[in-house]
BAZA-551686 format. One record per residue: x negated, y negated, z of N, C-alpha, C, O, CB in turn; residue in three letters. Coordinates in steps of 0.05 Angstrom, whole numbers, plus 5000, padded with zeros to 4 digits. Glycine has a CB too. Example, Ala and Ser with C-alpha at 12.3 -4.5 7.8 and 13.67 -1.06 7.14 Angstrom:
473651145156475450905156473650665156471550665169477450895181ALA;474350455142472750215143474249995157473249775161471850125114SER;
END
This chain:
297376065793296976345789297276415759299076295746299076505806MET;295576585749295776665721298276835716299376945735293276815713THR;299076845691301377015685300677305692298377405689302076995655ASN;302677455701302277725710301677905686302977885665304577835725GLN;299678075688298978265668300578525673301878555694295978325667ARG;300578705655301778965659299979125678297579075680302279115632THR;301179325691299479505708297179625693294979645703301179725721PRO;297679695668295479815652293279615647290879685647296579915625GLU;293979365642291979155637290279105662287779075660293278895629GLU;291479105686289979065710287979305713285679265721291779055735TYR;288979545708287279775711284879765691282579825699288880035706THR;285379695666283279685646281279475653278879505648284479635619GLU;282179245665280279035673278479125696276079065696281778785681ARG;279579285714277979385736275879585725273679585735279779525757LEU;276779755706274879945694272679805678270379865681276380145677ILE;273579615661271679485644269679315659267279305652273079315624GLY;270579175679268778995694266679165710264379085712270278825714SER;267479395720265579565734263679695715261279745721267079775751TYR;264579765691262779875671260579675664258279755662264379955645ARG;261379425661259379225655257379195678254979165674260678945649ARG;258379205703256579195726254579435726252279395730258279205752PHE;255579675720253879905719251779885697249479965701255580165715SER;252579775674250679745652248479545660246179575652252079655627GLU;249279335675247279145683245379265703242979205702248678895696THR;246379425722244579555741242579735727240279765737246279725761LEU;243279845704241480025690239079865679237079995671242880155667ALA;239179605678236879435669234679415689232479335683237879165661LEU;235379485714233479455736231579695737232279915728234879435763LEU;229179645747227279865752227579955781228279795798224279775746GLU;227080215787227380315814225880155835226880125858226480595816PRO;223580055828221979905848223179625854222279495872219179865838GLU;225279545839226579285844229079315861230079105870227279165818GLU;229979555867232479595881232579455908234579335916233079885884TYR;230379475923230279365950228779105952227979015974229079565968ALA;228278975929226778725929228678485932230678485917224978695903VAL;228178295950229978065952229677865929228677645933229477915979PRO;230477945906229977785881232477635872232277485852229077975859CYS;234677655886237177525878237677275896236377245917239477725880LEU;239477105888240076865905240676945934241777155940242476715893PRO;239776755952240076795981238477035990238977156012242976835988GLU;236377115975234577335982236077605984235177785999233177276008ASP;238277635970239577885969237978085952236577995933242477865958TRP;238178335958236978545942239178675924241478645930235678765960THR;238378795902240278945886241879155902244279185898238979075862PRO;240479305919241879505934243979385953246079505956239879675950VAL;243379155965245279015982247678915965249878915975243978785997ALA;247178835941249378735923251178965916253678935916248178615898THR;250079195910251779425904253479505928255779575926250079675894VAL;252179505952253579565976255879365982257979435992251679586000ALA;255279115975257278905978259678945961261978925969255978625972HIS;259179025936261379085917262979325928265479325927260379145889VAL;261579535937262979765948264679695972266979785975260879975956ALA;263579525990265079446014267679306007269779376018263379266032PHE;267579115989269978955984271979105966274379055968269178695970TRP;270979285949272879455935274579615954276979645951271379635915ASP;273179725974274579885994276479716012278779786016272580046012ASP;275379496021276979326040279479216026281679226037275279096051TYR;279179106003281478985989283479195980285879135979280578825965GLN;282579435974284579645968286179715993288679735992283079905958ARG;284879736016286279786041288279556047290479606057284379826064GLN;287379316041289079086046291679096029293779036039287578826039ARG;291379186004293779205987295479445995297979425994292879245958MET;294179666003295679896013297279826038299579916041293880126018GLU;296179666055297579576080300079416073302179456086295679416098ALA;299779246053302079086045304379266035306679226041301278886024ALA;303579466019305579636007307079806028309479866024304379815987LEU;305679886049306880066069308479916090309680036108304780226082THR;308579646088310079496107308479416131309479276149312479636116GLY;305879506133304179426155303279136153302379016172301779616158ALA;303579026128302878756122299778716122298478796142304278566141TRP;298878606102295978566098294778396121292378436127295478436072ALA;296278216133295078046153294478206179292978096196296977826160GLU;295478446182294878616205292278776202291378896221297178796211HIS;291178776178288678916174286478756185286078526178288278976143LEU;284878866204282678716217280678596197279978736178281178886237PRO;279978356201277878236184275178356190274778456212277777926188ARG;273378366170270678476175269278336198269478096201268978456149PRO;267878496214266578386238264178216230263478036245265678616256ALA;262778286208260378146200260977986174262678046158258078336195GLU;259377766170259577626145257977756124256477946129258777326149ASP;258177666099256877796076253877796079252577996073257677656051ASN;252677576088249777566090248677756111246577876108248877276097ASP;250077786133249277976154249378256144247478416149251077946179SER;251478326130251678596119249478636098248278856097254378646107ARG;248978436082246978466061244178516073242678676062246878206043ALA;243578386095240978426108240678716117238578836115240578226131ALA;242878816129242779096139242879296116241479506117245179146157ALA;244379236095244679426073242179456056241979656041246979346056ASP;240379266058237979286041236279526048234579606032236279036044SER;236679646071235079876079236380136070235180356074234779876109ALA;238680126057240080366049238880496024237480356009243080306045LEU;239380746020238380885997240080815972242480805974238381196001ALA;238780765950240080675925242180875916244480795910238080635903TRP;241481125915243381325905245781345922248081385912241981605903ASP;245481325948247781345966249581105963252081135962246781355995ASP;248380865960249980625957251480625930253780555929248180375959VAL;250080705909251280715883253580915882255680865870249180785861LEU;253181145894255281345895257781245910259981285902254281605909SER;257281095932259480985947260980775930263480755931258580865973LYS;259480605916260680405899262380535877264580445871258580215887ALA;261280745865262780885844265380995855267480975843261081115832ASP;265181115879267581235891269681025898271981065894266681395916THR;268780805910270680605918271980465895274280385896269280395936ASN;270480425873271780315849273780515837275880435827269680225828ARG;273080765838274880965827277480965844279680995832273581245827ARG;277280945870279680935887281380685881283780695880278880945917LYS;279980465876281380215870282780245843285080155840279379975869LEU;281480365824282680405797285180595800287280545788280680525777VAL;284880805815287080995819289480855833291780905826286181235836ASP;288880685852290980535865292380345846294780335845289780365889PHE;290780205830291980025810293780175790295880085783289779875795SER;292780415782294280575763296980665774298780725759292580815754ARG;297180685801299580785813301780575817303980635824298980905840SER;301080325812302880105818304880055795304380115772301379845823LEU;307179945803309179865783308879555780307779425796312079945792THR;310079465758309979175754311379025776310578805784311379105727ALA;313579145787315079015809313378995834313478795848317679165815GLU;311879195840310079195864307978975861307378835881308779465869GLN;306878955838304778745833305978465835304678285846303478785806ILE;308378425826309578165826310678085853311177845858311778145805ALA;311178275871312478225896310778035914308278035911313078485911ALA;312077895932310677725951310377875978312178025986312077455955VAL;308177825992307577956017306677746037305577536029305378176014TYR;307077786063306477596083303477616091302577826098308277626108VAL;302177386090299377376100298977096112299576896100297277416076GLU;298177106137297676846151300076676152299876426152295476696138GLY;302476796154304876646155305876546128307976416127304576416173GLY;304476606107305276516081305976756063304776976066302976356067ASN;307876716046308576926027307076886001307276665989311676936022GLU;305677095992304077065967304177325952304677545964301076985974ARG;303777315926303577565910300777685914299077675897304077515880PRO;300377805938297677895946296478095926294078075920297878025974VAL;298078285917296978485899296078355873293878425863299078705893LEU;297678185862296878055837294277895841292477905824299077865827GLN;294077745863291777585869289277755871287177695859292177415894ILE;289477975886287178145892286278305868283978355864287678325915LEU;288178405852287478555828285878375808283978465796289978665814LEU;286678125806285177935790282477885802280377885788286777665787GLU;282477845828279977775842277877995841275477935837280577705871GLN;278678245843276678455844275478505817273178605815277978705854MET;276778445795275478455769273478235766271278275757277578435746SER;274177985775272377765773269977805792267677735785273777495780ARG;270477915816268377935836265978095826263778015829269578065861HIS;266578335814264378495805262978375781260578415778265378775798VAL;264378225764263178085742261277865751259177815739265277975723LEU;262077725773260277515784257677635792255577515787261677375808GLU;257677865805255177985814253678105790251178115790255778205835HIS;255078195770253778295746252278065733249978105724255878405726SER;253477825731252077595719249677515735247577445723254077355717ARG;249777535761247477455778245177645773242877555770248277465808THR;245677905772243578105768242478075739240078095735244578385773ILE;244278035720243378005693241577765689239577775675245777985674HIS;242277545703240577305702237777365712235877265701241877075718ALA;237577515733234977595743233477765723231077735719235277745770TYR;234877955711233578145692232278005669230278095659235678345682CYS;233377775660232177635638230777375646230677185631234377565618GLY;229677375671228577125682225577115681224177325680229477095710SER;224476875681221676835684220576945710218377055711220976525682TRP;222176925731221577045757220777335754218977425767223877005776GLN;222277475738221777765735219477825717217878005723224277895725ARG;219177685695217377765674214777605673212577715669218677745648TRP;214977345676212677175669212277165639213677305625210177275683GLY;210377005630210076965601209077215587210277305568208076735597ARG;206877335597205677565584207477815585207777965566202977625596THR;208677855609210378085613212778085594213478295583211278105641GLY;213977845591216377845574215577875544216978005529217877585577PHE;213377765537212477795509212178095502212978185480209877635503ARG;210878235520210478525515213078675514213478845497208578645537ALA;214878605532217578735532219078675506220178855494219178625556PHE;219078425497220578345473219478485449220978585432220478045469TYR;216778495446215578625423216278925423216779045402212478585423ALA;216279045446216779335448219579405439219979615427216279425477ARG;221579235446224279295438224679315408226079485397226179095450GLN;223279135394223479135364222279385352223479505335222178885353SER;219979455362218679695351220079945359220180145344215679705360TRP;221279955383222880185391225280225372225980445365223880145420ASN;226479995364228680005346227880125319229280305309229979735342PHE;225680035308224780135283223880425284224180575265222479965272LEU;222880515308222080795311224480985308224081215301220780825338ASP;226880885314229181065313229881155285231281355281231680925325THR;228781015264229381105237226981235224227081295200230280865220ILE;224881285239222481405228223181685216224481845229220381435250SER;222181725192222581985179225182015164225482215150222382195199GLY;226981825166229481845151229181775122227581595116231681665164LEU;230581915105230381845076232081595070233881525086231382085059THR;231481465048233081235040235981315036237781165042231881105015GLU;236381545024239081635018240681665044243081585046239081905003ALA;239381775065240781795091241481525102243681485112238981955111THR;239581335101239981065112242180915097243480745109237380905110CYS;242680985072244680835057247480965056249380845047243680805029LEU;247681215066250181355062251481465087253981495088249781575043THR;249981525107251081665131252181455151250581295162248981845144VAL;254681455157255781275177254681335205254581575213258881275178PRO;253981135220252881175247254381005268254281065292249981105249VAL;255780795259257280625278259780525263259680335248255580375289ALA;261980665267264280605251263680675222262980895215265180315254GLY;263980475204263380515176260580425169259680455147265380355159GLU;259080325189256380225184254480465181254480645197255480045206TRP;252780445160250580635158248080505171248280295182250080705127CYS;245880645169243380545181242680275170241880095185241080745177VAL;242780245144242079985131243779755143242679545149242479995101ARG;246379795146248079585157247479535186247679305195250979665154GLU;246679745201245879695228243379525229243179345246245379975242MET;241479585212238979425211239579135203238378955214236979555192LEU;241279105183242078835175243278685198242678445202243978845151VAL;244978815213246378695236244278585256244478365266248278895250HIS;242278755262240178665280238578435268237778245282238278895287VAL;237978455242236378245228237677975230236377775236235878325200LEU;240377965224241577695223241677565250241577315252244477725212VAL;241777725272241577595299238777535307238277355323242877785319TRP;236777685296233977595299233577325285232077155295232077815288ASP;234777295262234577035248235776815264234776585264235977055220GLU;237976865278239176665296237176595318236776365325241776775309PHE;235876805330233876755351231476585340230476415355232877015362CYS;230676635316228476485304229276195300227676015305227576605278TYR;231776155292232775875289232675735316231875495317235575875277GLN;233475865337233375755364230475695372229875485382234675935384LEU;228775895369225975865377224575635364222875505376224476125372ALA;225175585338223975365324224775095336223174905335224775375295GLN;227175075347228174825357227874785388227974565398231074795350GLN;227474995402227674995431225674795444223374785435227175275442TRP;226574645464229274645477231274435465233374395477228974595506PRO;230474305443232274095431233874225409233274195385230673855421SER;235974375416237474535397239674365384241274235399238674785410VAL;239774355358241974225343244074435337243674605319240874085317ASP;246274425351248374635348249574645320250574845311250574585368LEU;249374415306250374405279248874595260249974675239250274125268ALA;246374655267244774835250245475135255244375305241241874785255THR;247175185275247675465283250475555275251275785281247475485313LEU;251975385261254775455255254975705237257075835238256075215241THR;252975765222253076005205253376255223254576455214250476035189HIS;252376245247252576475266254776445287255576635299249876515279TRP;255676195291257376145315260376085308261976085327256275935330THR;260976025284263775945278265476185270264776335251263775735255GLU;267576225285269476445280269376655302267776625321268776585254GLY;271076855300271077075319268677255315267677275293273677235318GLY;267777385336265377545334265577765313263677815298264777675361PHE;267877905312268178115292267978005263266678125246270878255295ASP;269277775259269177655233266377555226265377585203271177415231GLN;264977445246262277345242260477585234258977565214261177205267ILE;260577795250258878025244259378145217257578225202259178235266ASN;261978165209262578275183261478105161260378205141265678305181GLU;261877845164260877655143257877665140256777685118261777375149ARG;256477655163253577655163252377915151250477905135252477615191LEU;253578135158252578395147253178405117251478495102253978625162VAL;255578325109256178335081254378175064253778235041259078245076ASN;253377945075251577775060248977915052247777845032250977525075GLU;248078105068245478235063245778545059243778685057243678185086LYS;248178635057248678925057247579065032247279305031251578985059ALA;246878915011245879034986242779044985241679134966246878874962ALA;241478955007238578955007237479245006238579425017237578815033MET;235279264992233879524992232479565018231879375032231879534968GLY;231879815025230779875051227979745055227279655077230580175055MET;226379745034223679635037223779335042222479235060221979685011ILE;225379195027225678905031226878845059226078655072227478785009ASP;228779015067230078975093228179005116228078835134232479165096LEU;226579225115224679275136222479055137221578975158223479545133LEU;221678975113219678765111220678505124219178375138218878715082ASP;223178435118224278195129224678215160224278015174226978125116GLU;225378445169225778485198223078445213222978295233226778765204MET;220978565202218378535215217378245213216178145232216278725202VAL;217878115191216977835187218377655207217077485219217577745158THR;220977675209222477505227221677555256221377365272225477545224VAL;221277805264220377865291217677735297217277625318220278175295HIS;215777755278213177635282213377325284211877205299211277715260ARG;215177215269215576925270216676835297215876625308217376825248ARG;218476995308219476935335217176945355216976765372221777135343ILE;215577145354213377165373211276945369210176845389211977435370LEU;210876865344208976645339210076385351208576235363208476615309ARG;212676335348213876105360213876115390213475915404216676065349GLN;214376355401214176395430211476315440211276185461214776695437TYR;209376395426206676325434206076025433204375925448204576475417ASP;207475885416206975605413208275445435207375225442207975505386ARG;210475545447211875395467210475415494209175615500214775505470LEU;210675205510209475205536211175365556213475435550209174915546SER;210075415579211575555600214075395607216275515611209875595625ASP;213875135608216174965615218274975594220674985600215174675620GLU;217474975569219474985547220875255546223275265541218074935520GLU;219475475551220775735551222875765573224775905570218675955554LEU;222375625596224175635618226375425617228375435631222675605644GLN;225975215600227975005598230675115588230675285571226974775579ALA;232775005599235475095591236674915569236274675569237375105615GLU;238075035550239374885529241875035521242175275526237474855504ALA;243774895509246175025499245475145472244175025455248574815496GLU;246575385467245775525442248175645428247875825411243875745448TYR;250575555435252975645420254975785439254175885460252175835398GLY;257475785431259575915446259975795474261075935491259076215448TRP;258975555478259175435504257175545524257375485548261975465515GLY;255275705514253275835532250875655535250075515516252576115521GLN;249575675559247175525564245275705579246075845597247775265580LYS;242675685572240675845586237975785576237575605560241276145583GLY;235975935586233175895577232776065552234276255547231175975600SER;230675995537229976155514229276435522229876635508227676025497LEU;227876465545227176735555229676895559229877135551225576705581LEU;231776775571234276915576235676985550236877205548236076745593GLY;235676805531236976865505235577095491236877275480236976615487VAL;232977085490231477305477231877565491231977775478228477235475LEU;232077555517232677805533235377915525235578165520232577745563PHE;237377745523240077845516240077975488241278185484242077605517ASP;238777845469238777955442236978195439237578375422237977735422PHE;234878215455233278455454234778685467234478915460230578415468SER;236478625487238178835499240278925479240879165478239678725525SER;241278735463243078805441241778995421242979185412244078555426HIS;239278935414237679115396237379385409237679595395234978995390THR;236779395435236379655449238979825448238780065446235479605477ALA;241279695450243779835449244179975423245080205421246179645455GLU;243479835401243679965375241480175370241980365356243479745353HIS;239180135382237180345381238180595394237680815384234480245394ALA;239580565416240680795430242780935413242881185413241980715457ALA;244380785398246380905380244981075359245881295353248080685367GLN;242880965347241481115326240081355338240081575325239380925312LEU;238981325361237581555374239681775380239082015375236181475400TYR;241981705390244081895397245082035371245682275371246381765411GLU;245181885349245981995323243982205314244682405302246381785302ALA;241482155319239382345312239582595329239282825320236582225314ARG;239982555355240182775374242582955367242483195370240382675403GLN;244682825358247182975351246983105323248783255316249582795353ALA;244883055308244583165282246083015260246083105237245583445282GLY;247182785267248582615247246482505228246982485204250182385261VAL;244182415239241982325222239782535224238882605246240982045231LEU;238882635201236782835201234482745184234782645162237883105189ALA;232082765196229682695181229082885159227082855145227182675201ALA;
END
């Protein structure tokens, strides 16, 4: 058993893991909600219903332990996960998502009400004494993350996009990002903070240096030499990002935009050179992570989209004015 966290830490993990799940669901298109595109032919709607079911059940299980009814007296579900998933695939997305939001909120509220002593206490289950609350609080954070990873893997998969579809998607994300600064003056781009202390130029540099990482990967794929990636992979993420941005933070806007467009076109040119099999081949690319080039490019284009959203929101709020 892992060391016990504070009640606040358990609560924050439940909140953070569900937030990541929700962000992953937002990557799906409405027409994909009821499609059996996930492992074991599960649909996204069935997966959300599955998360909602277990959030509710395990909360009741913990509540039973606290009230002295003992968790082992709570009836086990009548159906297995696959049977429920088959039935849940016919449910309406909005209804299922609302239920999942509600059940996670109840679980978070329950976690927030606990004391450290209650979490550490042992409870009887199946004739054995175990720290049931501690086990389940850990488990429910991991559970939703596991399903988040499954859906995310589909979102960046060859199964979903194919060669031509992904190329169009990837190209669009880069141009969408550049569109967010259309009409801004150079003075605005160099002086107005939009993300912490970062101005527009530093945001663009941040995206550029990770595009350069993607180009380094694309050139080598699928035979990646990790030793060539240490410039991007050695150190903590905050330190890496600060160092990489500082290296290029003095670039003029014209040179910066020119380099961004050039690197993006080089990635696409290398993408076109690789075969279907090479694009789908898996390789290690740093931080102990392994995946296909398609998946890596999807992740980094999603990263670009997140920063595009920040710039767009800054414009909507009047922080950045054309």
